[in-house]
C-alpha positions in Angstrom: 0.0 0.0 0.0 2.8 2.4 0.9 4.6 1.6 -2.3 1.5 2.6 -4.3 1.2 5.9 -2.4 4.9 6.7 -3.1 4.4 5.9 -6.8 1.3 8.1 -7.0 3.1 11.0 -5.4 6.0 10.7 -7.8 3.7 10.5 -10.8 1.8 13.6 -9.6 5.1 15.5 -9.3 6.0 14.6 -12.9 2.6 15.8 -14.0 3.3 19.3 -12.7 7.0 19.5 -13.8 7.5 21.9 -16.7 8.3 20.2 -20.0 11.0 21.4 -22.4 8.2 22.8 -24.5 7.0 24.9 -21.5 10.5 26.2 -20.7 9.8 29.8 -21.5 12.6 31.3 -19.4 12.6 33.2 -16.2 11.6 36.9 -16.6 13.1 37.9 -13.2 16.4 36.4 -14.1 16.1 37.9 -17.6 15.6 41.3 -16.2 18.8 40.9 -14.2 20.7 39.9 -17.4 19.1 42.8 -19.3 20.1 45.3 -16.5 23.7 43.9 -16.6 24.2 43.6 -20.4 21.6 45.5 -22.3 20.5 48.6 -20.3 23.5 50.7 -21.2 22.4 50.8 -24.8 18.6 50.0 -24.7 15.7 51.3 -22.7 12.8 49.2 -21.5 10.6 52.3 -21.5 8.1 53.5 -24.2 9.8 55.9 -26.7 13.1 56.2 -24.9 15.8 55.5 -27.4 19.5 55.3 -26.4 22.4 54.1 -28.5 19.9 51.4 -29.5 16.1 51.6 -29.9 13.6 51.2 -27.0 12.8 47.5 -26.5 9.4 48.3 -25.1 6.9 45.9 -26.9 9.7 44.4 -29.0 8.3 40.9 -29.1 6.0 40.7 -32.1 7.2 44.0 -33.5 8.7 44.4 -36.9 12.4 45.3 -37.0 13.4 48.9 -37.6 10.0 50.2 -36.6 10.7 52.5 -33.6 10.1 56.1 -34.7 12.9 58.5 -34.4 15.7 55.9 -34.4 18.4 55.7 -37.1 18.5 52.1 -38.1 21.2 50.5 -40.2 20.3 49.5 -43.8 20.8 45.9 -42.7 18.2 46.2 -40.0 15.8 48.0 -42.3 16.0 45.1 -44.7 15.2 42.6 -42.0 11.5 41.6 -42.6 11.1 38.9 -39.9 9.1 40.0 -36.8 10.9 39.7 -33.5 9.7 36.5 -31.8 11.3 33.9 -29.6 13.2 32.3 -32.5 14.4 35.5 -34.2 15.4 37.1 -31.0 17.3 34.0 -29.9 19.3 33.9 -33.1 20.0 37.6 -33.0 20.9 37.7 -29.3 23.3 34.8 -29.8 25.4 36.8 -32.2 23.9 40.0 -33.7 26.5 40.7 -36.3 26.5 37.1 -37.6 22.7 36.9 -37.7 22.1 40.2 -39.5 25.3 41.3 -41.4 25.8 45.0 -41.4 24.0 45.9 -38.2 25.4 48.7 -36.1 25.1 46.8 -32.8 28.6 46.1 -31.4 27.4 43.7 -28.8 29.0 40.3 -29.2 25.9 38.5 -28.0 24.7 36.2 -25.2 26.4 32.8 -25.8 24.4 31.0 -23.0 21.1 29.7 -24.2 19.6 30.1 -20.7 20.5 33.8 -20.6 18.9 34.4 -24.0 15.7 32.5 -23.0 15.5 34.5 -19.8 16.0 37.8 -21.5 13.4 37.0 -24.1 11.0 36.1 -21.2 11.7 39.5 -19.7 11.2 41.2 -23.0 7.8 39.6 -23.3 6.7 41.4 -20.1 7.5 44.8 -21.7 3.9 45.6 -22.9 
């Protein structure tokens, strides 16, 4: 009887464990990564551009669409909306992903950091 109870508890735990498909990153950790690596050049506020454009509402937005920001021709030519996939590729190595961009940032090599930053960016709405 006790063995069945232990198995039932273990199975219940697996039912609530996040799957790889649900692994959407940690927005709190992502904010910390953003503050440490992105904030010097990007704002998370509406309409506040710095060296880079505001990242408010960036997820789902078309590239080179923030008013009053001077984008590179390479970014203007980018026609793929910013989503988890496009942001992940760009944040991994911006200059390799879109040749000719002005962004000098080398990228976030750690997948977890990128996933967490993207989770944070999704909160900026």
